[in-house]
C-alpha atoms as one frame of an Amber mdcrd trajectory, in Angstrom:
protein
  -9.748 168.352  55.894  -6.425 167.770  54.185  -3.591 169.372  56.093  -0.781
 168.660  53.652  -0.105 169.347  50.011  -0.105 166.258  47.828   1.747 166.293
  44.522  -0.729 164.827  42.034   1.894 164.781  39.280   3.582 161.744  40.850
   1.035 158.899  40.513   3.569 156.188  41.418   4.204 157.779  44.813   0.463
 158.268  45.387  -0.201 154.640  44.431   2.478 153.402  46.867   1.083 155.507
  49.736  -2.495 154.373  49.103  -1.420 150.738  49.025   0.023 151.087  52.537
  -3.372 151.971  54.044  -6.285 152.068  51.568  -8.800 152.563  54.399  -6.869
 155.464  55.926  -6.974 159.206  55.466  -4.437 159.430  52.628  -6.884 158.483
  49.830  -9.284 161.117  51.205  -6.491 163.707  51.189  -5.565 162.790  47.598
  -9.171 163.185  46.528  -9.529 166.531  48.305  -6.383 167.811  46.594  -7.687
 166.527  43.254 -11.037 168.284  43.734  -9.504 171.545  44.957  -6.810 171.829
  42.295  -8.983 173.196  39.431 -10.144 176.060  41.667  -6.919 176.874  43.516
  -6.068 179.839  41.274  -9.437 181.402  42.142  -8.861 181.048  45.856 -12.007
 178.924  46.117 -11.983 175.900  48.331 -15.231 174.900  50.085 -16.897 172.981
  47.271 -20.044 171.061  48.152 -18.459 167.832  46.895 -15.767 168.030  49.588
 -18.361 167.026  52.175 -18.049 163.496  50.742 -14.816 163.000  52.647 -16.404
 163.840  56.019 -16.486 160.925  58.433 -19.975 160.907  59.993 -18.583 159.359
  63.180 -15.948 162.065  63.777 -17.321 164.531  66.357 -15.127 167.330  64.933
 -16.397 167.122  61.347 -19.745 165.311  61.402 -22.898 167.147  60.374 -24.640
 169.209  63.040 -28.329 169.878  63.294 -28.738 173.187  61.399 -30.563 174.931
  64.238 -27.973 173.781  66.770 -25.201 175.040  64.456 -26.829 178.476  64.145
 -27.306 178.744  67.914 -23.714 177.718  68.643 -22.310 179.954  65.881 -24.222
 182.948  67.255 -22.584 182.513  70.647 -19.109 182.265  69.104 -19.835 185.261
  66.819 -20.698 187.435  69.810 -17.459 186.389  71.493 -15.598 187.217  68.266
 -17.069 190.732  68.200 -16.176 191.268  71.852 -12.578 190.220  71.159 -12.400
 192.591  68.181 -13.698 195.476  70.308 -11.113 194.731  72.994  -8.359 194.828
  70.341  -7.496 191.127  70.404  -7.395 190.289  66.671  -5.514 186.976  66.985
  -8.048 185.559  69.420 -10.909 186.988  67.348  -9.559 185.240  64.262  -9.508
 181.897  66.075 -13.101 182.416  67.196 -14.129 183.409  63.663 -12.564 180.210
  62.296 -14.564 178.254  64.860 -17.762 179.997  63.674 -17.047 179.015  60.074
 -16.413 175.381  61.071 -19.672 175.248  63.019 -21.680 176.796  60.185 -20.049
 174.470  57.648 -21.047 171.443  59.744 -24.626 172.714  59.902 -24.919 173.692
  56.239 -27.164 171.803  53.855 -24.078 170.658  51.945 -22.996 168.251  54.691
 -26.437 167.107  55.774 -27.215 163.488  54.830 -29.102 163.233  51.574 -31.906
 160.792  50.900 -30.605 157.482  49.661 -26.995 158.328  50.468 -25.816 156.835
  53.737 -23.224 159.242  55.107 -20.945 156.359  56.104 -20.678 155.263  52.449
 -19.407 158.624  51.245 -15.770 158.348  52.452 -15.756 154.724  51.280 -16.886
 155.853  47.818 -14.105 158.447  47.782 -11.520 155.794  48.695 -12.836 153.451
  45.989 -12.727 156.235  43.378  -9.132 157.153  44.307  -7.986 153.513  44.331
  -9.457 152.999  40.858  -8.132 156.338  39.548  -4.582 155.628  40.678  -4.793
 151.859  40.107  -3.723 151.459  43.723  -5.252 148.193  44.916  -2.573 146.586
  47.120  -2.741 143.173  45.414  -4.372 143.577  41.987  -3.581 145.988  39.204
  -7.103 145.897  37.746  -9.299 145.382  40.780 -12.957 144.544  40.235 -15.760
 146.117  42.244 -15.919 142.903  44.308 -12.183 143.220  45.065 -12.716 146.837
  46.124 -15.635 145.832  48.348 -13.427 143.170  49.966 -10.647 145.697  50.493
 -12.828 148.487  51.884 -15.491 146.586  53.837 -13.884 143.395  55.124 -12.656
 143.314  58.709 -11.173 140.255  60.409 -11.821 138.124  57.332 -15.525 138.978
  56.997 -17.659 141.849  55.821 -19.564 143.315  58.777 -22.311 144.433  56.377
 -23.166 141.071  54.775 -21.094 138.717  56.979 -19.494 137.026  53.957 -15.786
 136.264  53.713 -15.647 137.374  50.047 -17.908 139.552  47.936 -19.401 138.335
  44.680 -19.836 140.695  41.754 -23.604 140.833  42.335 -23.624 141.121  46.147
 -25.507 143.892  47.924 -22.248 145.420  49.189 -20.787 145.607  45.674 -23.999
 147.176  44.386 -23.973 149.705  47.241 -20.334 150.594  46.522 -21.003 150.998
  42.784 -24.018 153.208  43.491 -22.064 155.345  45.972 -19.216 155.847  43.489
 -21.722 156.701  40.746 -23.310 159.285  43.063 -19.849 160.645  43.878 -18.959
 160.993  40.190 -22.238 162.796  39.604 -21.531 165.199  42.489 -18.028 165.842
  41.141 -19.332 166.588  37.663 -21.970 168.878  39.161 -19.175 170.881  40.820
 -17.165 171.024  37.594 -14.531 168.497  38.620 -13.481 165.966  35.972 -14.507
 162.542  37.186
């Protein structure tokens, strides 16, 4: 998850950073900060919508089978208790953090939902942030086809549809629009203005 604080009150700086690497982690960090901000004063952070930024290919953050997560967390929990009994609070805290990470990866929040390919979720987040901050590197009012080109194309072609450019009615554009619509719905469900 986001490791740095991002100042959302400076959209020009955010726009410039996103334009440098729209497929990178910065748009995900901006979105996480945006989603967390309304709840910061309550000390709440792990909103279900934050699972949208999880990269399903990252072995550190990808969803775990729930049963596997419970089994692994139990082992770490026992080690945590043993460290607490032996008066090693710093080590126990590290183990407890590991337990929380494991349980979070196994929770129903991060499990793939029907009709929502997990790989599209971070892409939807990037598209939402690029549109929100008007941060397309070459166009001030980028269309959905432009966003699909920006986010999907690699080496001059889209690996999904094998086309050099997306049309407004292509399957990739429709998939991106649907993913962003689902993201907006999830944000609204969690009380985040979309």
